[in-house]
C-alpha positions in Angstrom: -0.1 0.2 -0.1 1.2 3.4 -0.9 1.5 5.9 1.3 0.7 9.4 -0.2 2.2 12.0 2.6 4.7 14.1 1.3 7.4 13.2 2.9 7.7 9.9 1.7 7.6 10.8 -1.8 11.1 10.3 -4.0 12.5 11.3 -6.9 14.8 8.9 -9.0 17.7 10.2 -11.8 18.4 8.4 -14.2 22.3 8.4 -15.7 22.8 10.2 -18.5 22.5 7.3 -21.6 26.0 8.0 -23.0 27.6 7.6 -19.5 26.3 3.9 -19.4 27.9 2.7 -22.9 26.8 -1.1 -24.0 24.7 -0.9 -20.4 22.1 1.5 -21.0 19.9 -0.7 -19.4 21.3 -2.5 -16.5 22.0 1.6 -15.4 18.0 1.7 -15.7 17.4 -1.6 -14.3 18.9 -1.1 -11.2 17.1 2.0 -10.8 13.8 1.0 -11.2 14.5 -2.2 -8.4 15.4 0.2 -5.8 12.2 2.3 -6.9 10.4 -0.9 -6.8 11.5 -1.7 -3.2 11.0 1.7 -2.2 7.1 1.6 -3.3 7.2 -1.7 -1.6 8.3 0.0 1.5 5.3 2.6 0.7 7.4 5.4 -1.2 5.6 7.2 -4.1 8.4 7.2 -6.3 8.9 9.6 -9.7 11.4 8.8 -12.4 12.9 11.7 -14.4 16.4 11.6 -16.5 18.7 14.5 -15.9 17.1 16.5 -18.6 13.2 16.1 -16.5 14.7 17.9 -13.6 12.5 20.4 -12.8 14.7 24.0 -12.2 13.4 25.0 -9.6 13.7 23.1 -6.2 10.5 23.9 -5.0 8.8 21.2 -5.8 11.0 18.8 -4.8 10.5 15.6 -3.1 12.2 15.4 0.0 14.2 12.3 -1.3 16.0 11.4 -4.1 18.2 8.7 -5.8 20.3 9.5 -8.8 22.1 7.9 -11.0 22.9 10.8 -13.0 26.7 12.0 -13.1 26.5 15.4 -15.7 27.5 18.4 -14.4 24.7 20.2 -15.0 21.6 17.7 -13.6 24.0 18.1 -10.1 24.2 21.9 -10.4 20.3 21.1 -9.9 20.1 19.1 -8.0 22.5 21.0 -5.5 19.8 23.2 -5.7 17.5 20.9 -4.4 19.6 19.6 -1.6 20.2 23.2 -0.3 16.4 23.5 0.3 16.9 20.4 2.4 16.3 17.4 0.4 17.7 14.7 1.4 19.8 11.9 -1.6 21.2 9.2 -2.2 24.2 9.0 -3.6 24.0 12.8 -2.7 25.8 15.9 -5.2 28.7 15.7 -3.2 29.8 12.5 -3.3 28.7 12.0 -7.0 30.8 14.5 -7.5 33.8 13.3 -5.7 33.8 10.3 -8.8 35.1 12.9 -10.8 39.2 11.6 -11.3 40.1 15.3 -10.9 38.4 14.7 -7.0 39.6 11.4 -6.9 42.8 11.6 -7.3 43.2 15.4 -5.0 41.3 13.6 -2.3 43.5 10.4 -2.4 46.6 12.4 -2.3 45.5 14.5 0.4 44.1 11.8 3.0 47.5 9.5 2.4 45.1 7.4 0.4 47.5 4.6 -1.6 47.2 5.5 -5.3 48.5 4.4 -9.1 50.1 7.6 -10.1 47.8 10.1 -12.0 48.9 12.7 -13.7 46.0 15.5 -15.0 46.8 16.8 -19.1 44.6 19.7 -20.7 43.3 17.2 -24.0 44.1 20.4 -26.4 47.7 20.9 -24.8 50.0 20.5 -27.5 51.7 17.0 -27.4 55.3 18.2 -26.3 57.1 18.9 -23.4 54.9 17.5 -20.3 52.0 15.9 -22.0 54.1 14.0 -24.8 56.6 11.6 -22.2 54.4 11.2 -18.8 55.1 7.6 -18.8 58.1 7.8 -19.5 57.8 5.1 -22.0 56.2 2.7 -19.3 52.9 1.4 -20.5 49.8 3.6 -19.0 46.1 4.0 -18.6 45.2 7.2 -20.4 41.1 8.0 -18.8 38.8 11.2 -18.8 39.8 13.5 -15.6 35.4 14.5 -15.0 33.2 11.5 -15.8 33.1 8.0 -16.4 32.6 5.9 -19.6 31.1 8.0 -22.4 32.0 4.9 -24.9 31.9 1.6 -25.8 35.7 1.3 -26.6 39.2 2.1 -24.9 39.9 5.5 -24.4 
């Protein structure tokens, strides 16, 4: 039985399709399975894509569970949090998964982590950017969000 009190309403935000290459339906199914569990517990759940997030946070449900990663969507969700919404996978936690912040946090907190160097992708391939790996095999990744294409970088 669903409880329609406003405090029992959750907003579920899907991951951007571009951030789930090869597993677009998997991520959506995970979100829906979570929502189904909450509905069995008496919550009302609304589902939206990041592009469908209302800009105005005043009507936002008090609870959020999200899989989105894009900065624009995170900024909107941050405004929801500012007016009291509680997020599972809150904006700060999601943003901390961007490699640029992960590297900084791990270094600051002394967490062992492979040597990582952030390089501006528009920089010319000479000087520091050319010999980063010093001939050693390395893994090139984006500095922000995770996979946005099915194959390797």
